[in-house]
N, C-alpha and C positions, 0 to 999 in steps of 0.2 A: 800475882798480879804485877803488871808493868807499872814501875813508878819512875819518876824523874830522878836523875842523879844531879849533883851540883854541876856536872859538865853540861847539863842541858842549857846553861847560859851561853855556851859558845858552840856546841856541837851543831845544831840547826843552822846556826849563823854561818858558819864556815861552809857547810855543805851547800846551803841554798844560795848563798852569794855567789859562790864559785860556779854554781850550776846555771847562772842566769847571764852568762857573758856573751852569748851569741845573738846576733842581729838576723833577721830574716834575709836571705841572700837569693834564694831560689825559688821559682814557682814551676808549676808543671807544664810540660809540653803535652803534645797529644799522642805520642807513641804508646802502644800497648801491646802486651803479649796476648795472643789469642788463647781461648779456653783450652785448646788441645796442643798448645805449643810444648816442644820438648825443651829440656834444659839448654840444649845447643842453640835453640832459636831464640832464647831469651837473651837479655843483655849479658854478654859474658863478662867475666871478672878477671883481671890480670893477677900475676902473682903478687902484686902489691896490694890487691884488694880493691882495685879501681875498676870501674866499668870498662870493658874492652872497647866500647865506642867512644870512650874517651871523656875525661874531665879536662878543663882548661888549667892553666897553671895556678889559678886561683881557687880551684876546687869546684867550679860550676860546671853543670852538664854542657857538653859541647854539642852544637847542631841540634837545637830543639828545646834545651832547657831556657825558659823564659826568666830574665832577671826581674827581680822585684824593684819597683820604683823606690828608691830610698827616701824619697819625700812622703810617700804615702804608705808604704809597706804592703802594696797590692801589686799584682802582676802588671807589667807594662801594658798599657792599652787596655787594661781591665779584662785581658784574656783569661777566661776560664777554662778548666779542664773539658776536653771534649768528652761528653757523656755518651757518646755513640749514636746509633740509630735505633729506631722502633723495632729493627729486626735483628736477627744474628744472636750472638751470645751475650750481648749486653744492650738491652733496650734503653732508649733514651730516657733521662729523667723527667722529660715533660709528658711522655706518653708511656703507656703500658699495654702490651699486647692484650687484647680482650676488651678494649674500649675504656679502660680507667684512665685517669689523669693524675698528675702529681698532686693534685688537691684532694683526690679521692679515688684511688684506684679500684678496678673491678676486683670482685672476690678472686682469689687466686684459683687457677685451675692447673691440672696436671696436663702433660702432652696429650693430644689426641681429644682434648675437651672433657677429660674425666675430671670429676669434682675432687677438690682437696679433701683430706681426711675428714670423715664425719662419724658420728655415732657417740662412742664412749666418751662420757665426761665424768666418770667416777673418780678420777684423779683430782678434779677441780675443787677448790674450796672457796666459799663466798665469792663465786664469780671469777676467781683468779686461777691461774695455772697450777699452783700449789699454794700451801697454807700462807696467807699474808702475815701470819704471826712470825715466820722466819724472815720475811722481807715484805714490807708494806708495798714495794713496787714489784712484786711478782706480776708477770704480764696478764692480760685478760685471758679467761679460759679459752682453750682451743680443742674442739672435739678431735677424737682420736687418740688412742693409748699412747703415751710417749714411748718411743723406741720401737713401736710395732711397724712392720713392714707396710708400705703404702702403694705397692705396685710401681709403675713407671712414674718417676719423678723428674724425669728429664735429663738424668745423669749428669754430665759434666756441663752445667748450665753457665758456668763462669770459671775464670782463672781461680784456682784453688778449690774447686768444687767438683766432687765426682758423685756417683749414684749413692756412694756410701758415706763420704767423708767431706767435712768442711775443715780445712787446715788453717790454724791460727798459729802465729809465732809471737811468743812473749820475749821481747828484746831486753835484756838485762844489761844496764850500762855499766861500764868499768869506771868507778870513781877514783881508783888508785888507792894504794895501801894507807895513806894518811887519812884520807877522808873516810874510808871503809872502817879504820880504827875508831874514828869519831862516831860513826854510825853505830857500831857495836856497843860503844860506851853509852849511847842513847837509846838503845833498843829500837833503832830505825833501819838497821842493816838488813838487806836481803841480797844474797848472792844467787847464782844459778841453782845451787842445790836447794835452798829454801824455796825459791820461786817455783822450782819443778815440783816439789812436794805439794805446794799450795795449788799449782795449775792442775795436777793429776786429780786432786779431790774435787775442784770446782768443775773440771770437765766431766767427772762422773755424775755429779749432781745435775749438770746441764743435760746431759744425755738421758738421765732418768726422769727428768721432770718437764722438760720443753718439747713441744711439738716441732721436731726438725724435719719432718717430712721424709722419713726413712733414712736420714743421714745421721752421723754423729760428728760431733766436734773433736778435733784432735789438736791439742795445744802443745806445740814444740817449745821447749825453753832453750833460747840462744844466749850464752854469755858473750856480751860484747868485748871486742879487743881493742877498740879504738880509745884513745885518751877522751874523756868526757868533761874533765875538769882540769884546766880550761878545755874547751871542746875543740878537737882536731876535725874541723869540718870536712876537710878533704877526705879523711878516713871514714868518718861517720857516713857520709854520702855514699862512698864505696861500699860500706858494710850494708847499707840498706839494699844496694844492688845485689850483694852477695846472698843475703838471706832469701831474697826473691828467687835467685837462681837455684839455690840450694833446696828450699822447702816448697817453693811454688805456692805460697799462702794466698787464701782469700783475703786475710786481715792481719795486721800486725798491732800488737799491743805494746806501746812504749809509754811508760809513765815518766815524763819529764816535760819541763818548760824550756829545756836548753836548746833544742834543736828543731826549730820550725822548718829549717831547710830540709830536715829528715822527712817530715810529713809531706812536704811539697814533692820530694823525690819519690816517695811511695805512691803519691797521687799521679805523678808523671808515668809511673810504671803500672798505674790502673789497679793499685792494691789499697784496700780500705785500711785506715789507721785510726786509732782511738787511744785515749789515755792522756792526751796533751791538754793542759789547762791554760787559761789566761789569754787566748786568742779572741779577736774580734770576729763577729758573724761575717764580716766582709771578707775576711781572710778565709774563713771556712767555706764560704760560698765560692770563693776562687778555686777551691779544691773539690768542689761538690761534683760527684756524690761520694767522695772517698775519705771524708774526714768527719768524725763525730766526737762529741764531748758530753759527759754526763752533767756538767756544771753549767752555769750561766755564761754567756759571752761578755766580753768586756764592753761591747757597745751597748748591750742592754742594761748592764750595770751602770753605765754612765747616764743613760736616759732615767733610770729608776732613781739614781742619786739626785738628779736634776729636780725630779718631781718632789722628792722629799724635801730638799733644800727650799724650793719655792713655796710649799705648803706649810712648813713647820719652822724653818730656820731664818729665812731671809730677813734683813732689816729694811729692805727697799719697800717703797710704796706706803710709807708711814705705819708699818706694822707696830712699831715700838719695841720690837724684840731687841735684846742685847745679848752679849756672848757669855751667858750665865754659866757655862760649863768650862770657862777658862779657870786656869790656876790663880791664886791669890798671893803667891809667894813673893811677888815683886810689887810692893805698895806704889811704886812710882810708875808702874806700867800695868795696873789692874784693868783688864779688858772686861770684867764682868758687867760693868755699867755702860759699855761702849756698844754702839751699833756694829753689827758684824760686817767684816770685810774678809772675803773668802780668798785663800791662797791654795793652790793645787800643786801636788808633787806627784810625779809619775816617772816611768823609766823613759829613756830616750830611744827605745826600740821604736823603729818607724811606725809600727802598727799601733802600739800604745799611744805614741805621740799624736798620730792622726785621730785616734778615737777622743783624745782629750780636746783637740782643737776643731774637729769637724762634727763631733756628735755632742760632747759635753757642753762646750761653750754656746752653741747655737740653742741647745735646749734650755740652759739657764737664761739665756736672753729673751728667748720666746716666752718662757714660763713666768718670769718675774722681773725682767730687765736687769738681771745681774750680770755684771761685766767683770771678769777676773783680770786683775792688773798684776798679780804675784803668781808666778809659776816657776817651777824648777824641774827640769828633766835630767834624771841622774843616770850615769853610766853604771851598768851592773858590774862593777869591778870592786871586789873587797879590798884590793891593795890600796885604792884611792878613796874609799868609803869615808874616812875621817875628814879628809880635805873637801870632799864634795859636800858632806853634811854641813860643815862650817859655811861654805859658799852658799848652800840652800837657805841656811838660817839667816844669813845676812840679807838675802833677798826678801824673805818673808818679814824679817824684823827691821824693815825700812824705818829709819827714825822719823820720817815725815808722815807716813801712812802705813803702819804696820798691819799685817793680817792678823785679825783676832781669831780666826778659825782656819786651821789648816788639814785638808783632807789628803790622805794618802791612798792613791790607787797603785798599791805597792805589792811586791813579793813580800814574804814574811821577814826578810832580811833588813831591808832598808830602814824600817822604823827603829831597829836597834840603834842605829848611827844618828838618825835624825833626832830622836828623842834625847840622846846623849849630848848632841851639840846645842840643842835648845835648853836643856837644863844648865849645861855649863856656862851658857850666855845669859842666863837668868830670864829666859823668854818662855812664857807659859800661856800659849794660846789654847784654844779648844782643840783637842785632839780627836780628829774625825777619820773614819775609814769607810771604805767601800770596796769590799773584797770578794773576788772569786778564786783567790789563790791561798786559801787556808789561814789568813790572819785571824779568822773567827773561831778557831778551835781554842779550848781552854789551854791545852798544852802550849801553844804558840803565845797566847796572851801572857801566860806565866812568865815567859821569858822576858817580857818587857818590864817585869819588876826585878830582874836580875841586875847584876853590877854594871853590865855595859850599857843598857838603856836607862838605868837609874843610878847615875854615878854619885848622886848626893842623897842617899836615902833618908837622912834626917830631915830633909826639906819635903820629901815626898816625890813620887815618880810622875813623870809627865803623862803616863798612860792611865793613871788612877781615875781620872775624869772623862776617859775616853768613850765616846759613842759612835754609832754609825750603822752600816748595812753589811750583812753577810749572807751568802746563798747557802751555806752549809746546813745540814741537819742539826737539830738540837742534841746536845750531848746526852749520852746514856752511859751506864756502867759498861765496862769493857766487854763483858760477856754477853751483853745485850745488843751489841753491834750485828747488823745483819751478816756481815762477812764472817764472823765468828760462829753465829748460829748456824748458817748454811754449812760451814765446814763441819761442824759437830754432827749436823743431821745427816750428812753424807758419810759419816763414820770416819772422819779424818783423824780422830785421836788427838795427840798433842799438837797444838798449833805451831807450825814451824817458824812463824813470823810473829810479829807484835799485832795486837788488835787494829791498830791504825793501818798497818800495811795490808792486812787481810781485807779491811773495808775498802781501801783504795783499789785493789784488784778486783774485788767483787762488784762494786758499783759499775765498773767498766764491762766486766763480763755479763752482768746481768742485762746491761743496756744492749750489748751486741746480740746476746741469745734472744732477747725479746724482739729485736728487729728481725733477725733471722726467721723467728716463728711467724711473725705477722706478715712477712713477705710472702710466704707460700713455697710451693715446691720449685718453681722456676727462679732460683735465687741469683741475682746479679746485683752489683752495686746500685745501678740506676733503679731497678725495681725496689731495692731496699729503701733508697732515699724517697721514693715515691710512695712507698707503703707506710713509712714511718708515722705519719699522722693517724693512722689506724690504731696505733696503741692508745689513742685517747688521752684525756687529761686525768691526772690523779694527784691527790694531795692539795696543799695550799690552804689558804684561809685559817681556820681555827682547828685544822686536823693535826697539827703538830709536826707535819712533813712538809718538805718542798713541794710546790706545784711543779709537776713535770709533764711535759708534753712537746711533741714536734709540731709547732705551729708556725704559720707565716713564712713557710719555706725554710725555717731555721733548722740547723742540725745540731743545735745546743739544747739539751734536754731540760735544764732547770729555768724556771720563769719567774720566781719570786725570791724575796729576801726576808730575813728576820731583822727587826729593829732592836738593836743591842746596847747595853751599857756594861762597862766592865766594873766588877765588884772585887776589890783587892783582897777582902778578908773572907770571901764566900769560899767554902770547900767545894771542889769540883767533883761532881758525880763521876766523872770519868776516871780520874787517877788518884782522888783523895787528897790533892795538893791544894794549897792556898791560892786563890784567884780563880774566878770564873765569870762567864758571861751570863747575863740575864736578859731574857727577851721581854720586850714592852709592846703595848698596843693590843695584845689579846690574840694576835693572828700574824699571819705572813702577809707581806704586801707585794703586790705586782705593780705594773704601770697603771695609773689611774685609781689606785687603792688608797693612797694617803689622805686622810681628812685634813682640812685646814685647821690649824690649832695655834693657840698663843705661843707655845713652846712644844717640843716633843714630850711625850708622856714618860720621859726618863728623868728620875730624880737628879739633882746636882750631886757632886761627889760627897758633899758633907752629909748626904741623907741616904747614901747607899750603904746599908748594913750588910752583915754576913747572911 
């Protein structure tokens, strides 16, 4: 069983902080390789790994790459990717041949009007494509024996698609020797060898269990050669072009938050991308139909947080609520009896900053008249993290009107430094979070009890009374994670990576394979985006699983959150270590689901037992 080592206090911090340095610089243009293009017809690559049609000196696409507005994080003039037309190799996202629409496409048909596979459903279990005991999010049952021939499926319906194969590339970033050593110590490392072993087994499972309309997925593993920490944007964008030229993929799997520009470049080349978390739905819509995520968008998370705050937390409107979750370590500044004043911390990435100012703040004001006067947008730079945390604490702990409650819309790294600075300045506000970037895993929460985030252990840790919202699944033992169970069911033998890495990969692959299945034989990115709602809604409420659905035109799959409190002495079911999240409210919550209450149903820190 994988267990934390003492190095856990620092390993993920160094990795994740370094991995968050890039700001979105590039948005897609409309150039695309045709479905039957040869390698020579694609964007060429120079000996230096750069597109032959040129990058500017700043590493931006020349002649057709649209620069993102630094004030908004969105493409200039709101330009979205050209989704093509309703005919040819890539039907438009708004219409589907056969009379369907983006809101509800017609049942897929094979070329010549032949029906999609029908008949055999013996492989299905409980209405799902395979046993949902392996993965609750197995797609809906599709008739036709998986892997069986289907006749004419349209052949090369899209770039990266033939009559027999759907090519996917897994891009493995190069973090460098120092970071890789940290990852190995933490059990979080995977290189091309480990990824390839995982990809081979997952591809076998997908091909044996999903209805791919006569095709098989082929997952190519590519070890990146560009510096990723800190990111060499010029090289990374060039490498996206290189893998498109070399492999001609339908989709690229790249698990990172570091390179938004990489996803934009893939969209410019009309290649699907998936695996990136923490983006807004507005950014994803700008790349539509080429970018997907299995987690919740940052814009939806902001709206959900605003509803929770207004129904259960705000002191506005005479509610009588006070900041009861604050620490009491500083008697001269005990917030527990004071009305709440909200402070907000987030990154200075243009997209994240825009979500806070244009989504979160209006939602708070509309919902309960809350106006945020304390805000801090940090640069994702570990070398200046300590200084930034001190500056942020000074803003939050204004002597005339301090924030009693500070919410972090953060990557998992920033809280390490902000909790450190708050503790060392004897500032103990309510520690709140709203995360779609894995702050809500037990392993991450445990690091906030380490020496960096908790420098005065005898006084208690800032995170001990934390509460907030997270979009992840509830923790389970390591061998019960779907990624692990699927790997074993496919005959994978010894897992080549940790359970968390296996789960990270599997959630992404299951999403893409389910989308391919539901699209039908004439697979194109536009048809896939239009068909996504046909996967339906699953989970949520009191099921114990996230609610996942592609609704309202969004290409972010998760729609709801858990209401969580951190219990410092509870043993985690995941890794057997001290410290775990506990869910409250008896269910998951989406927009409109939070009931009005005098306070959240989360006990104060003094009443949180093991």
